[in-house]
C-alpha positions in Angstrom: -128.9 57.4 80.2 -129.9 60.9 79.9 -126.7 62.0 78.0 -127.2 59.1 75.5 -130.8 60.2 74.7 -130.2 63.9 74.7 -126.6 64.7 74.2 -127.2 68.5 73.1 -129.3 69.1 76.2 -127.0 67.5 78.3 -124.1 69.3 76.9 -125.9 72.6 77.5 -126.6 71.5 81.2 -123.0 70.5 82.3 -121.2 73.3 80.7 -122.3 75.8 83.5 -120.6 73.5 86.0 -117.1 73.6 87.1 -114.3 72.1 85.0 -113.8 69.3 87.5 -117.6 68.6 87.8 -117.8 68.5 83.8 -114.9 66.2 83.6 -116.5 63.9 86.4 -119.5 63.4 84.3 -117.8 62.9 81.0 -115.4 60.2 82.2 -118.4 58.1 83.2 -119.8 58.1 79.8 -119.1 55.3 77.3 -117.1 56.4 74.1 -120.4 56.2 72.0 -122.2 58.7 74.3 -119.1 60.8 75.0 -118.4 61.8 71.4 -121.9 63.5 70.8 -121.9 65.2 74.3 -118.3 66.5 73.9 -118.9 67.7 70.4 -122.0 69.7 71.6 -120.1 71.4 74.6 -119.2 75.1 74.3 -115.8 75.0 72.7 -114.3 77.5 75.3 -115.4 74.9 78.0 -114.4 71.8 76.0 -110.9 73.4 75.5 -110.4 73.6 79.2 -111.5 70.1 79.7 -109.0 68.6 77.3 -106.0 68.9 79.6 -107.7 66.7 82.4 -108.5 63.8 80.0 -106.1 61.0 80.3 -103.9 60.1 77.3 -105.6 56.8 76.3 -109.2 58.3 76.4 -108.1 61.5 74.6 -106.6 59.3 71.7 -110.0 57.4 71.4 -111.9 60.7 71.5 -109.8 62.7 69.1 -109.8 59.7 66.6 -113.7 59.8 66.7 -114.8 63.4 66.6 -114.6 65.7 63.5 -111.0 66.6 62.7 -112.0 70.2 62.2 -113.5 70.4 65.6 -110.4 68.8 67.1 -108.3 71.5 65.4 -110.5 74.3 66.8 -110.3 72.9 70.2 -106.4 72.2 70.5 -105.9 75.7 68.6 -107.2 77.1 72.0 -104.4 75.4 74.0 -101.0 76.8 74.7 -98.7 75.8 71.7 -96.6 73.4 73.9 -99.7 71.5 75.3 -101.2 71.2 71.8 -98.1 69.8 70.5 -98.2 67.0 73.3 -101.8 66.1 72.6 -101.2 65.8 68.9 -98.2 63.5 69.6 -100.7 61.1 71.1 -102.6 60.8 67.9 -101.9 58.5 64.9 -99.5 60.2 62.6 -102.0 60.7 59.7 -104.6 62.2 61.8 -102.1 64.3 63.9 -100.7 65.8 60.5 -104.3 66.4 59.3 -105.3 68.5 62.4 -102.0 70.3 62.5 -102.6 71.4 58.8 -106.1 72.6 59.8 -104.4 74.5 62.7 -102.1 76.6 60.5 -102.8 79.4 58.1 -100.6 81.3 55.7 -99.0 84.6 57.1 -101.0 87.8 56.5 -104.4 86.0 56.5 -107.3 86.4 58.8 -106.7 83.0 60.3 -103.0 83.8 61.0 -103.9 87.2 62.7 -107.0 85.7 64.7 -107.0 85.1 68.4 -108.6 81.6 68.9 -109.2 82.2 72.6 -112.7 83.6 71.9 -115.4 83.3 74.5 -118.8 81.9 73.0 -122.2 81.0 74.2 -125.2 79.2 72.9 -128.4 81.1 72.2 -130.4 79.3 75.0 -127.8 80.6 77.5 -129.5 83.4 79.7 -127.6 86.6 80.8 -127.2 85.1 84.4 -125.1 82.3 83.0 -123.0 84.5 80.6 -122.2 87.0 83.5 -121.3 84.2 85.8 -118.7 82.9 83.2 -117.5 86.2 82.4 -116.6 86.9 86.0 -114.4 84.0 86.0 -112.5 84.8 82.7 -109.2 86.5 83.2 -106.9 88.3 80.9 -109.4 88.6 78.0 -110.8 92.0 76.7 -114.5 91.3 76.0 -116.6 93.7 74.2 -119.1 91.4 72.6 -120.6 88.0 73.5 -120.3 85.8 70.4 -123.2 83.3 69.9 -122.8 79.8 68.1 -125.0 77.0 67.7 -124.4 73.4 68.9 -122.3 72.7 65.8 -120.0 75.7 66.1 -121.7 77.8 63.4 -121.7 81.4 64.0 -124.9 83.1 64.6 -124.2 86.6 65.7 -123.1 88.6 68.7 -124.5 90.6 71.5 -122.7 93.9 72.9 -121.5 93.4 76.4 -123.4 96.7 77.5 -126.6 95.0 76.4 -126.0 92.0 78.4 -125.2 94.1 81.4 -128.5 95.8 81.6 -130.7 92.8 80.7 -132.6 90.7 82.9 -130.8 87.6 84.3 -133.4 85.2 83.0 -133.3 86.7 79.5 -131.8 84.5 76.8 -129.2 85.5 74.3 -131.4 84.3 71.4 -133.8 87.2 72.3 -130.8 89.7 72.4 -128.6 88.5 69.4 -127.6 90.7 66.5 -127.3 88.5 63.5 -126.2 90.9 60.9 -122.8 90.9 62.1 -119.6 91.3 59.8 -117.5 88.3 59.6 -114.4 87.4 57.4 -113.1 84.2 55.9 -109.9 82.8 57.6 -108.0 82.9 54.2 -109.0 86.4 53.6 -105.9 88.6 52.7 -104.7 91.4 55.3 -105.7 94.1 52.7 -109.4 93.0 52.9 -109.0 93.2 56.8 -107.8 96.7 56.6 -110.5 97.8 54.0 -113.2 96.4 56.5 -111.5 98.3 59.4 -111.5 101.7 57.6 -115.0 101.3 56.0 -116.8 100.1 59.1 -114.7 101.3 62.0 -114.7 97.9 63.6 -113.5 97.2 67.3 -113.3 93.3 66.6 -113.8 91.0 63.6 -115.2 87.4 63.8 -113.2 84.8 61.6 -114.9 81.9 60.1 -114.1 79.0 57.9 -116.1 78.3 54.6 -118.9 76.4 56.7 -119.3 79.5 58.8 -117.6 77.8 61.9 -116.3 80.3 64.3 -112.5 79.9 64.5 -111.5 82.9 66.2 -111.6 86.7 66.4 -109.2 89.6 65.2 -109.2 92.2 68.1 -108.9 95.8 67.9 -105.3 96.1 68.8 -104.4 93.4 66.0 -106.7 95.3 63.6 -104.8 98.4 64.2 -101.3 96.7 64.0 -102.4 95.1 60.6 -103.6 98.5 59.2 -100.3 100.2 60.3 -98.3 97.5 58.7 -100.4 97.6 55.6 -99.8 101.5 55.4 -96.1 101.1 56.1 -95.8 98.6 53.1 -97.8 100.9 50.8 -95.2 103.5 51.6 -92.4 101.4 50.9 -94.0 100.1 47.5 -94.2 103.8 46.5 -90.4 104.2 46.5 -89.5 100.8 45.2 -88.7 98.8 48.4 -91.7 96.7 47.4 -94.0 94.2 48.9 -93.0 90.5 49.0 -94.8 89.5 45.7 -94.6 85.9 44.6 -95.0 87.1 41.2 -91.7 89.1 41.4 -89.6 86.3 42.8 -86.2 86.0 41.6 -85.6 84.4 38.1 -83.3 81.7 39.6 -85.9 80.8 42.3 -88.7 80.5 39.6 -86.3 78.3 37.5 -85.5 76.1 40.3 -89.1 75.4 41.2 -90.3 75.1 37.5 -87.7 73.3 35.4 -87.7 69.9 37.1 -91.4 69.7 36.4 -91.0 70.8 32.9 -88.5 68.0 32.4 -90.9 65.5 33.9 -93.6 67.1 31.4 -91.2 66.3 28.5 -91.0 62.7 29.5 -94.7 62.3 29.9 -95.1 64.0 26.4 -93.1 61.3 24.9 -95.2 58.8 26.9 -98.3 60.0 25.4 -96.5 60.0 21.9 -95.7 56.5 22.2 -99.3 55.6 22.9 -100.3 57.0 19.5 -97.1 55.1 18.0 -98.7 52.0 19.2 -101.4 52.3 16.8 -99.6 53.6 13.7 -100.9 51.0 11.4 -104.6 51.7 12.5 -104.0 55.4 11.9 -102.4 54.7 8.6 -105.4 52.6 7.4 -107.9 55.2 8.6 -106.3 58.7 8.7 -109.6 60.2 9.9 -108.7 58.9 13.3 -105.8 61.5 13.5 -108.5 64.1 12.9 -110.6 63.1 16.0 -107.8 62.5 18.4 -107.6 66.2 19.6 -111.3 66.1 20.2 -111.2 63.0 22.6 -108.0 64.2 24.3 -109.4 67.8 24.5 -112.6 66.9 26.2 -110.9 64.6 28.7 -108.2 67.4 29.5 -110.9 70.0 30.2 -112.9 67.5 32.4 -110.0 66.7 34.4 -108.9 70.6 34.7 -112.5 71.4 35.8 -112.1 68.8 38.5 -108.5 69.7 39.3 -109.5 73.3 39.9 -112.4 72.5 42.3 -110.4 70.1 44.2 -107.3 72.3 44.7 -109.6 75.1 45.7 -111.4 72.9 48.1 -107.8 71.7 49.7 -106.8 75.4 49.9 -110.1 76.5 51.7 -110.2 73.3 53.7 -113.6 72.4 52.6 -112.6 68.8 53.0 -109.4 66.8 54.3 -107.3 64.1 52.2 -109.1 61.3 54.2 -112.3 62.2 52.4 -110.8 61.6 49.1 -113.1 58.8 48.0 -116.2 61.1 48.5 -114.5 63.8 46.3 -113.5 61.3 43.7 -117.0 59.8 43.6 -118.5 63.0 42.9 -116.2 63.6 40.0 -116.9 60.3 38.7 -120.5 61.1 38.4 -120.0 64.4 37.0 -117.6 63.0 34.3 -120.1 60.2 33.4 -123.1 62.4 33.1 -121.2 65.2 31.1 -119.5 62.5 29.1 -122.8 61.0 27.9 -124.2 64.2 26.8 -121.2 65.6 25.1 -120.4 62.4 23.5 -123.9 62.0 22.0 -123.3 65.5 20.5 -119.8 64.6 19.3 -121.1 61.0 17.8 -123.6 63.0 15.6 -121.0 65.4 14.2 -118.6 62.5 13.5 -121.4 60.4 11.8 -122.2 63.4 9.4 -118.4 64.0 9.0 -117.1 60.7 8.3 -120.3 58.9 7.2 -119.5 56.1 9.8 -121.8 54.8 12.2 -119.2 52.6 13.4 -116.7 55.6 14.2 -119.4 57.6 15.9 -120.0 54.7 18.2 -116.2 54.6 18.9 -115.7 58.0 19.6 -118.9 58.3 21.9 -117.7 55.1 24.0 -114.1 56.4 24.2 -115.3 59.9 25.1 -117.4 58.6 28.0 -114.7 56.4 29.5 -111.8 59.1 29.2 -113.9 61.7 30.8 -114.9 59.6 33.8 -111.1 58.7 34.2 -110.4 62.4 33.7 -112.7 63.6 36.5 -111.5 60.9 38.8 -107.8 61.8 38.1 -108.4 65.5 38.6 -109.8 64.8 42.0 -107.3 62.3 43.3 -104.0 63.6 41.7 -103.9 66.9 44.0 -105.0 64.9 47.0 -102.3 62.4 46.7 -99.7 65.1 46.0 -101.1 67.1 49.1 -100.6 63.9 51.3 -96.9 63.6 50.1 -96.1 67.0 51.0 -96.1 68.5 47.4 -97.6 71.5 46.1 -100.7 70.5 44.2 -101.3 73.7 42.4 -97.6 73.4 41.0 -97.4 69.8 39.7 -101.0 68.6 39.4 -101.6 69.7 35.9 -98.5 68.2 34.5 -99.6 64.7 35.7 -103.2 65.3 34.9 -102.3 66.2 31.2 -100.3 63.0 30.9 -103.2 61.0 32.3 -105.9 62.5 30.2 -103.9 62.3 27.0 -102.7 58.6 27.5 -106.3 57.4 28.4 -108.0 59.5 25.6 -105.5 58.3 23.0 -105.5 54.8 24.3 -109.3 54.3 24.6 -110.0 55.9 21.1 -107.3 54.2 19.2 -107.5 51.0 21.1 -111.4 50.7 20.6 -110.8 51.6 17.0 -108.5 48.7 16.5 -110.6 46.4 18.2 -113.6 47.4 15.9 -111.4 47.7 12.9 -113.7 45.4 10.8 -116.8 47.3 11.8 -114.9 50.5 10.5 -114.0 49.0 7.3 -110.1 48.7 8.1 -108.4 45.9 6.4 
């Protein structure tokens, strides 16, 4: 009953017990109570509990908790054990968690040590020292403090903890102005911080300030040495591995198939215009305004595409949250469409002296910008889920969608309202 009513306090209470005792308490809880308690337990402790949970309960638990938290916990296990646990989960969820556990080479996330000992602000010095005595094979210079959601709050130097009173809490000792680095920060940025600040360790966080791990002093030094070595090689033309200087044959192999696809989609857009050849012939001013509709929907889609691809790259969301992202872009597209279409309709009215044409282009623009925003969000997500690179191919598909929808909505509506526009 206590754990159901106060999961945060319950988690803080039991995490000071032995792992066997913690597991004994947790396995008595129903899943609805276990999820909030387990999610609030110190990640360092929770990772030690995971191997003791039976396969069926672990599958149920990890299917319900936040996938980013699941990734942070599994990353603390030995690789073989983590793989076995992932194999127990549904394929889609397993793939999603696995992606969250991986980082590109030469980034902070790739270089960090995920086995970082963390504590909560309410932990006192006595509790900290008790846990530290049981930790082996870890070089600890600072005590890292997180809240119950895993957000990084700051750290306390070990020497401060050692000379403080046992009952004194970390929240009274914490230093909050601690440097931290994003998991996708490049090696060069890490080296710059090392040289500028003379660091012994560097916390690594995600875009939501969740503590993911720590780059320790020896890794910082190795990184600096490797960076200096590559600088020396670059001076003599032995060069860094820069993607911009990839072989021509490699670039052609990657780009040409998509250019051929783009050619096909361009003819598709042209065929849409051809469907309304008679309408355009009777009211040639329609051809003048076609680029306006297509251009605005294209820009709307590109904006949504850029934000979505950035979100996927920085792991601000996962593919299972596609509807939430799409709904936001639909809303943005609609509001922007209403405002832009109002301005456009005024210009068209004075240009063509036609209230009907002004209405047609306004309605068409709202519709096409809503579809463009939706497409800009879902296209990269779909490509990502299919194992394709969204950055390489999304724009080609998006251009086709925005052109086809823009042309079809504008010319189709003009054809439907032909009598109102004076087309005989």
